[in-house]
C-alpha positions as CSV (number, residue, x, y, z in Angstrom):
1,M,-6.9,-28.9,-3.1
2,Y,-4.1,-31.3,-3.6
3,K,-1.1,-30.0,-5.5
4,D,0.4,-32.0,-8.4
5,Y,4.2,-32.1,-8.8
6,L,6.1,-32.8,-12.0
7,T,9.4,-32.5,-10.2
8,V,10.6,-36.1,-9.9
9,S,14.4,-35.9,-10.0
10,N,15.4,-39.5,-9.6
11,I,14.0,-43.1,-9.4
12,V,16.0,-45.5,-7.3
13,G,14.7,-49.1,-7.0
14,P,11.2,-48.7,-5.4
15,L,11.8,-45.0,-4.5
16,L,10.9,-41.7,-6.1
17,I,12.7,-38.5,-5.2
18,V,10.4,-35.5,-5.5
19,E,11.9,-31.9,-5.4
20,K,10.5,-28.5,-4.6
21,I,7.8,-29.7,-2.3
22,E,5.6,-27.7,0.1
23,K,4.0,-28.8,3.4
24,V,4.5,-32.5,2.9
25,K,4.4,-34.7,6.0
26,Y,6.2,-38.0,6.9
27,A,4.1,-41.2,6.2
28,E,1.7,-39.1,4.0
29,L,-0.1,-41.1,1.3
30,V,0.8,-40.3,-2.3
31,E,-0.9,-40.9,-5.7
32,I,1.4,-41.4,-8.6
33,E,0.2,-40.9,-12.2
34,T,2.3,-42.5,-15.0
35,G,2.7,-40.9,-18.4
36,D,0.0,-43.2,-19.9
37,G,-2.5,-42.3,-17.2
38,Q,-2.2,-45.3,-14.9
39,R,-2.3,-44.7,-11.2
40,R,-0.1,-46.1,-8.4
41,R,0.0,-45.6,-4.7
42,G,2.9,-44.6,-2.5
43,R,3.9,-43.3,0.9
44,V,6.4,-40.7,2.1
45,L,9.3,-42.4,3.7
46,D,11.5,-39.4,4.3
47,V,11.0,-35.6,4.0
48,S,13.2,-32.5,4.2
49,T,12.4,-28.9,3.5
50,E,12.3,-29.2,-0.3
51,R,12.6,-32.9,-1.0
52,A,10.5,-36.0,-0.3
53,I,11.4,-39.7,-0.8
54,V,8.3,-41.7,-1.8
55,Q,8.0,-45.5,-1.7
56,V,5.9,-46.7,-4.5
57,F,3.7,-49.7,-3.5
58,E,3.4,-51.3,-6.9
59,G,7.1,-50.6,-7.8
60,T,8.6,-48.1,-10.1
61,A,9.0,-50.2,-13.3
62,G,7.9,-48.2,-16.4
63,L,7.9,-44.8,-14.6
64,D,9.4,-41.8,-16.5
65,V,11.2,-39.1,-14.5
66,V,9.8,-36.4,-16.9
67,K,6.2,-37.6,-17.3
68,T,5.4,-38.9,-13.8
69,R,3.0,-36.8,-11.9
70,V,2.9,-37.0,-8.0
71,R,0.1,-35.9,-5.8
72,F,0.4,-35.8,-2.0
73,L,-3.0,-36.6,-0.4
74,G,-2.4,-34.8,3.0
75,R,-3.2,-37.8,5.2
76,S,-1.6,-41.0,6.4
77,E,-3.0,-44.5,5.7
78,R,-6.4,-45.1,7.3
79,L,-8.7,-48.0,7.9
80,G,-12.5,-47.6,7.6
81,V,-14.1,-49.6,10.4
82,S,-17.6,-50.6,11.5
83,E,-19.2,-53.7,13.2
84,D,-19.6,-55.1,9.7
85,I,-15.9,-55.7,9.4
86,I,-16.3,-59.0,11.4
87,G,-16.4,-62.0,9.1
88,R,-14.6,-60.2,6.3
89,I,-11.4,-61.2,4.5
90,L,-9.3,-58.2,3.4
91,D,-5.9,-57.8,1.7
92,G,-2.8,-56.3,3.2
93,S,-4.1,-52.7,2.4
94,G,-7.5,-53.2,4.0
95,R,-9.4,-53.7,0.7
96,P,-12.0,-56.6,0.4
97,K,-10.6,-59.8,-0.8
98,D,-13.6,-62.0,-0.4
99,G,-15.7,-60.6,-3.2
100,G,-18.0,-58.8,-0.8
101,P,-18.9,-55.1,-0.9
102,E,-16.7,-52.3,0.5
103,I,-17.1,-51.8,4.2
104,I,-19.3,-48.8,5.0
105,A,-17.2,-47.1,7.6
106,E,-18.6,-45.7,10.9
107,K,-15.2,-44.0,11.5
108,W,-11.8,-43.8,9.8
109,L,-8.7,-44.6,12.0
110,D,-5.1,-43.8,11.4
111,I,-3.4,-47.2,11.2
112,N,-0.2,-46.0,13.0
113,G,-2.1,-45.8,16.3
114,S,-0.3,-45.3,19.6
115,P,1.1,-47.6,22.2
116,I,-1.1,-47.8,25.4
117,N,-0.1,-45.3,28.0
118,P,1.5,-47.3,30.9
119,C,-0.5,-45.3,33.4
120,A,-3.7,-46.3,31.7
121,R,-2.9,-50.0,31.5
122,D,-4.9,-52.5,33.5
123,Y,-3.0,-55.6,34.7
124,P,-3.7,-58.8,32.6
125,S,-5.4,-61.3,35.0
126,E,-7.9,-63.4,33.1
127,F,-7.2,-66.8,31.6
128,I,-7.7,-67.4,27.8
129,Q,-8.2,-71.1,26.9
130,T,-6.5,-72.0,23.6
131,G,-7.5,-75.7,23.7
132,F,-3.8,-76.7,23.7
133,S,-2.6,-78.6,26.8
134,A,1.0,-77.6,26.2
135,I,-0.1,-73.9,26.4
136,D,-3.1,-73.9,28.8
137,G,-1.5,-76.4,31.2
138,M,2.1,-75.3,31.2
139,N,2.4,-71.7,29.8
140,P,-1.1,-70.2,30.1
141,L,-2.2,-67.2,28.0
142,V,-3.7,-64.3,29.9
143,R,-6.1,-61.7,28.5
144,G,-4.1,-58.6,27.5
145,Q,-0.8,-60.5,27.2
146,K,1.7,-60.5,24.4
147,L,2.8,-64.1,23.9
148,P,4.8,-64.9,20.7
149,I,5.3,-68.2,19.1
150,F,8.9,-68.9,18.0
151,S,8.9,-71.3,15.2
152,G,11.2,-72.5,12.4
153,S,11.0,-73.1,8.7
154,G,8.9,-76.2,7.9
155,L,7.3,-76.4,11.4
156,P,3.5,-76.4,11.6
157,H,3.0,-72.9,13.0
158,A,0.3,-72.1,10.4
159,R,-1.8,-75.1,11.6
160,I,-1.3,-74.1,15.2
161,A,-2.3,-70.4,14.4
162,A,-5.5,-71.6,12.7
163,Q,-6.3,-74.0,15.6
164,I,-5.8,-71.2,18.2
165,A,-8.0,-68.9,16.1
166,R,-10.7,-71.6,16.0
167,Q,-10.6,-72.6,19.7
168,A,-9.6,-69.6,21.8
169,K,-12.1,-68.4,24.3
170,V,-12.4,-66.5,27.6
171,L,-13.7,-68.8,30.3
172,G,-16.7,-68.3,32.6
173,K,-18.1,-65.2,31.0
174,A,-20.6,-64.8,28.1
175,E,-18.5,-61.9,26.6
176,K,-18.1,-60.9,23.0
177,F,-14.9,-62.5,21.6
178,A,-13.2,-61.9,18.2
179,V,-10.1,-62.9,16.4
180,V,-8.1,-60.6,14.1
181,F,-5.7,-62.5,11.9
182,G,-2.9,-60.7,10.1
183,A,-0.7,-62.7,7.7
184,M,2.4,-61.1,6.0
185,G,4.3,-62.5,3.1
186,I,2.5,-65.9,3.0
187,T,2.1,-68.0,-0.2
188,F,-1.2,-68.3,-2.1
189,E,-1.4,-71.9,-0.8
190,E,-1.1,-70.8,2.8
191,A,-3.7,-68.0,2.3
192,N,-6.1,-70.5,0.7
193,F,-5.6,-72.8,3.7
194,F,-6.5,-70.1,6.2
195,I,-9.5,-68.9,4.2
196,E,-10.9,-72.5,3.7
197,D,-10.2,-73.5,7.4
198,F,-11.9,-70.4,8.8
199,R,-14.9,-70.9,6.5
200,R,-15.3,-74.6,7.0
201,T,-15.1,-74.5,10.8
202,G,-17.3,-71.4,11.2
203,A,-14.4,-69.4,12.8
204,L,-14.8,-66.7,10.2
205,E,-18.1,-65.6,11.8
206,R,-16.1,-64.0,14.7
207,A,-12.9,-63.2,12.8
208,V,-11.3,-60.6,10.5
209,L,-8.6,-61.7,8.2
210,F,-5.9,-59.4,6.7
211,L,-3.8,-61.3,4.1
212,N,-0.7,-60.0,2.4
213,L,0.8,-62.5,-0.2
214,A,4.4,-63.1,-0.9
215,N,4.1,-61.6,-4.4
216,E,2.6,-58.3,-3.1
217,P,4.7,-55.2,-2.4
218,P,7.0,-55.2,0.7
219,I,5.6,-51.8,1.8
220,E,2.2,-53.5,2.2
221,R,3.8,-55.9,4.7
222,I,4.6,-52.9,6.8
223,S,1.0,-51.8,6.8
224,T,-0.7,-55.2,7.4
225,P,0.0,-55.7,11.1
226,R,-0.9,-52.1,11.8
227,L,-4.2,-52.5,10.0
228,A,-4.9,-55.7,12.1
229,L,-4.1,-53.9,15.3
230,T,-6.2,-50.8,14.3
231,C,-9.1,-53.1,13.6
232,A,-8.5,-54.8,17.0
233,E,-8.4,-51.5,18.8
234,Y,-11.8,-50.5,17.4
235,L,-13.4,-53.9,18.3
236,A,-11.9,-53.9,21.8
237,F,-12.2,-50.3,22.9
238,D,-15.2,-49.1,20.9
239,L,-17.3,-52.3,20.8
240,D,-16.1,-53.7,24.2
241,M,-15.0,-57.1,22.7
242,H,-12.1,-59.3,23.8
243,V,-9.9,-59.6,20.8
244,L,-7.1,-62.1,20.1
245,V,-4.7,-60.8,17.4
246,I,-2.5,-63.3,15.6
247,L,0.2,-61.9,13.4
248,M,2.2,-64.2,11.1
249,D,5.0,-64.1,10.1
250,M,6.9,-61.3,11.8
251,T,10.1,-62.5,10.1
252,F,8.7,-61.4,6.7
253,Y,7.7,-58.1,8.3
254,A,11.2,-57.5,9.5
255,E,12.7,-58.5,6.2
256,A,10.4,-56.0,4.4
257,L,11.6,-53.3,6.9
258,R,15.2,-54.3,6.1
259,E,14.5,-54.1,2.3
260,I,13.0,-50.6,2.6
261,S,15.9,-49.5,5.0
262,A,18.4,-50.6,2.4
263,A,16.6,-48.8,-0.4
264,R,16.8,-45.6,1.8
265,K,20.6,-46.3,2.2
266,E,20.3,-46.3,6.0
267,I,23.3,-47.6,8.1
268,P,22.4,-51.2,8.9
269,G,22.4,-52.7,12.4
270,R,22.7,-56.4,13.4
271,R,22.6,-58.7,10.4
272,G,21.5,-55.9,8.1
273,Y,18.3,-55.0,9.9
274,P,17.8,-51.3,10.7
275,G,18.9,-50.0,14.1
276,Y,15.3,-49.0,14.9
277,L,13.9,-52.6,14.6
278,Y,13.4,-52.8,18.3
279,T,11.5,-49.5,18.4
280,D,9.5,-50.4,15.3
281,L,8.3,-53.7,16.8
282,A,7.6,-52.1,20.2
283,T,5.3,-49.5,18.6
284,M,3.1,-52.4,17.4
285,Y,3.4,-54.9,20.3
286,E,2.7,-52.2,22.9
287,R,-0.7,-51.5,21.3
288,A,-2.0,-54.8,22.9
289,G,-3.3,-54.9,26.5
290,R,-6.1,-53.8,28.7
291,I,-7.1,-50.2,29.5
292,K,-8.5,-49.1,32.9
293,G,-12.2,-48.4,32.6
294,K,-12.6,-50.3,29.3
295,K,-14.3,-53.7,29.1
296,G,-12.5,-54.9,26.0
297,S,-8.9,-56.1,25.7
298,I,-6.3,-57.0,23.0
299,T,-4.3,-60.2,23.4
300,L,-1.5,-60.6,21.0
301,I,0.2,-63.7,19.6
302,P,2.9,-62.8,17.1
303,I,4.4,-65.8,15.2
304,L,7.9,-65.7,13.8
305,T,10.1,-68.2,12.1
306,M,13.7,-68.1,13.5
307,P,16.2,-68.3,10.6
308,E,18.3,-71.5,11.2
309,D,16.3,-72.1,14.4
310,D,18.5,-69.4,16.1
311,K,16.9,-68.0,19.2
312,T,19.6,-65.2,19.3
313,H,18.5,-63.9,15.8
314,P,17.7,-60.2,16.1
315,I,13.9,-60.7,15.3
316,A,13.4,-63.4,18.0
317,D,15.8,-61.7,20.4
318,L,14.1,-58.2,20.3
319,T,10.6,-59.7,20.3
320,G,11.5,-61.6,23.5
321,Y,12.5,-58.3,25.2
322,I,9.2,-56.6,24.4
323,T,6.7,-59.5,25.0
324,E,5.8,-61.4,28.2
325,G,7.4,-64.7,27.4
326,Q,7.4,-67.0,24.4
327,I,6.2,-70.4,23.1
328,I,8.9,-72.3,21.4
329,L,8.3,-75.0,18.8
330,S,10.7,-78.0,18.7
331,R,12.1,-79.5,15.5
332,E,13.0,-82.7,17.4
333,L,9.4,-83.2,18.5
334,H,8.2,-82.4,15.0
335,R,10.5,-85.1,13.6
336,R,9.0,-87.6,15.9
337,G,5.5,-86.8,14.6
338,I,4.3,-85.0,17.7
339,Y,1.7,-82.2,17.0
340,P,1.8,-79.5,18.3
341,P,5.6,-79.7,18.7
342,I,5.7,-77.3,21.6
343,D,8.9,-77.5,23.7
344,V,7.5,-76.7,27.2
345,L,10.8,-76.4,29.0
346,P,12.3,-73.3,27.2
347,S,8.9,-71.8,26.7
348,L,7.7,-69.2,29.2
349,S,4.6,-67.2,30.0
350,R,5.6,-64.5,32.5
351,L,2.0,-63.7,33.4
352,K,0.9,-67.4,33.9
353,D,0.6,-67.0,37.7
354,K,-1.9,-64.1,37.2
355,G,-4.4,-66.0,35.2
356,I,-4.7,-69.3,36.9
357,G,-6.0,-70.7,40.2
358,Q,-9.3,-70.8,42.0
359,E,-12.2,-69.1,40.1
360,K,-10.0,-68.7,37.1
361,T,-9.0,-72.2,36.0
362,R,-8.7,-74.6,39.0
363,E,-7.3,-74.4,42.5
364,D,-4.5,-77.0,41.8
365,H,-3.4,-75.5,38.5
366,A,-0.2,-73.7,39.7
367,D,1.0,-76.7,41.7
368,V,0.3,-79.2,38.9
369,L,2.1,-76.9,36.4
370,N,5.2,-76.6,38.6
371,Q,5.3,-80.4,39.3
372,L,4.9,-81.3,35.7
373,F,7.8,-79.0,34.7
374,A,10.0,-80.5,37.4
375,C,9.2,-84.1,36.5
376,Y,9.5,-83.6,32.7
377,A,12.9,-81.9,33.2
378,R,14.1,-84.9,35.4
379,G,12.8,-87.3,32.8
380,K,14.7,-85.6,30.0
381,E,17.9,-85.8,32.1
382,A,17.2,-89.5,32.6
383,R,16.8,-89.8,28.8
384,E,20.2,-88.2,28.1
385,L,21.8,-90.4,30.8
386,A,20.3,-93.5,29.1
387,L,21.7,-92.5,25.7
388,I,25.2,-92.3,27.3
389,L,25.2,-95.2,29.7
390,G,22.3,-97.3,28.5
391,E,18.9,-97.8,30.1
392,A,20.2,-100.7,32.3
393,A,22.4,-98.2,34.2
394,L,19.4,-96.2,35.4
395,S,17.9,-96.6,38.8
396,D,14.2,-97.8,39.1
397,L,13.2,-94.2,39.9
398,D,15.1,-92.8,36.9
399,R,13.3,-95.4,34.7
400,L,10.0,-94.1,36.1
401,Y,10.9,-90.5,35.2
402,L,12.0,-91.6,31.7
403,K,8.6,-93.3,31.2
404,F,7.0,-90.1,32.5
405,A,8.8,-87.9,29.9
406,D,7.8,-90.2,27.1
407,L,4.1,-90.3,28.2
408,F,4.2,-86.5,28.8
409,E,5.2,-85.9,25.2
410,N,2.9,-88.5,23.7
411,N,-0.2,-88.0,25.8
412,F,-0.1,-84.5,27.2
413,V,1.7,-82.4,24.5
414,R,0.5,-84.5,21.5
415,Q,-3.1,-83.9,20.5
416,G,-5.2,-83.8,17.4
417,E,-5.5,-80.8,15.1
418,F,-9.2,-80.6,15.8
419,E,-9.0,-81.7,19.5
420,D,-10.1,-78.8,21.7
421,R,-9.1,-79.7,25.3
422,S,-10.7,-77.9,28.2
423,V,-8.4,-76.7,31.0
424,E,-10.0,-79.3,33.3
425,K,-9.2,-82.1,30.9
426,T,-5.6,-80.8,30.6
427,L,-5.2,-80.8,34.4
428,D,-6.8,-84.3,34.7
429,L,-4.3,-85.5,32.2
430,G,-1.5,-84.0,34.3
431,W,-2.7,-85.8,37.4
432,K,-2.9,-89.1,35.4
433,L,0.8,-88.7,34.5
434,L,1.8,-87.7,38.1
435,R,0.2,-90.8,39.5
436,L,3.0,-92.8,37.8
437,L,5.3,-91.5,40.4
438,P,5.4,-92.2,44.2
439,R,3.5,-89.6,46.3
440,R,6.8,-88.7,48.1
441,E,8.3,-87.4,44.8
442,L,5.5,-84.8,44.3
443,K,7.1,-82.2,46.5
444,R,5.8,-79.2,44.6
445,I,2.1,-80.0,45.3
446,R,0.4,-79.0,48.5
447,P,-0.8,-81.9,50.7
448,E,-4.5,-80.8,50.5
449,F,-4.3,-81.1,46.7
450,L,-2.6,-84.5,46.8
451,D,-5.3,-85.7,49.2
452,K,-8.0,-84.5,46.8
453,Y,-6.6,-85.4,43.4
454,Y,-3.8,-88.0,43.7
455,Q,-6.0,-90.9,44.4
456,A,-8.9,-89.7,42.3
C-alpha cells in the first residue's frame, strides 16, 4: 500500500518539500491531493534520509502546506507500449492527444532507459535517404547515427523536420521503417502544423508523435524526449523496425532543465545551465544506435535553435561533442529565399564514408561529394574576392567557379518542400554542375568515374 504524507514543510516555486519520509526513491512518481480534493502529479527531484523535494507538474498555485496530502507511488515514469502505438499522437506525458482510445499496453517500460553498452554496439553502415540533396549528397545520414540540425530563431527547421519525417527511407531493402517525433515547448500553431502535415501526407501511418506545448509544465519537457526514445527502443529492438527519431527543440529542453536546476538552487554552470547538462544530454543521445544481433536500429536527429546563431553556445557545443557531426542552417541562404538553407561547408557527417559507395548509394558518391565540396569552397572564395575587387578582376577560371557556387546553391541545395530527390538524382545533379568546369580541374574524382560520368 502507498503511504500518504501530511508533512509538507515548505512550498518554493514549483517545488514541495516533504518531511519524515520512508523508503522514497529518486525520480519516483508522486500524487498530490489538494485540500479541495483535486489531484496533481509530481516527481521526486531530490531525496535524503528524511526529506524529499517534489516537482509538481501542474505547478503549486493554490496548494496549502497544512492540507496538501502527498502519496509516493513507488515507481518512476513509465510508458505503455504495443504495436498499436504507431499512428498515434500523444502529449508530452504519453497520454492520447488525438481523441483515440488509451493504448492497451503489451509491456510497460521505464522512460529513463539506459545508454547502449559500447561493447554491444554495431557500427552504423547503411545509408538513409532523406530526399534532401544537401544532406544525401554532401553529408549523408547513416542508420544508427546521431546527426543534429543546428538552426536559429526564424529558420525553417520545423518544415525541414516534417519533410525528413515524410521522406526518410532505408534504400534497397523492404524493411519496416517508422518515425518517432518528439516536440518540446512548441506553440499550438506549430503542433497543428505537424499534426495536419503528417495526416495530409499519410506519414502518420508509420509515425508516433509526442507533442509538448509551450504552455505545458517544464517538467513535462524533461520527459518528452525520453518517452520518444523509449517508444523507439520498443519499435527497434522488440519489433525489429528501423526507427528515425526527430527531437525538436533541444534548446527548450535545456532551458526547462535550467529552470528546474534554478528552483533546486543548484550551482549554475556555463550561462546558467546546470553543470550536468553534458551528462544529461548524453544519457539520451547514447540511446540511439544499432545493437549486435538485433535487426532494428535507432537513428537520431535532434534539432536545436542556437541562441543568437552562436555555435559556441553550451547547448550546441555539448551536442556537437556527443553526436557524429551536425547539419547547420544558414541565415544568409534563408534571406536569399533558398530552401532548405543548409550550409554544406560547416556541416559535417562523421560517418558519411561508412554509408556510401557501391551497393549502398553509387560507386562515384564519395568522389563526387569531395569534388563538390572543393569546388563550392573555391567558388565562395571567388565570390568574396569579387565583392572586394569587383568581378572584372577575376580570372576566367575564377568566374567559372563563381558561377558554379551560384548554381550549386540555386539548383543543388534549393529544392521544393514536397520534392523528394533520390540519391541517384542528387548525384546526377552534382555531375551536371561539375561539367561546367574543365576536366583537368576535377582532381578529386578517379579517372574511371570521369570516363563514365563526365561526358554522360
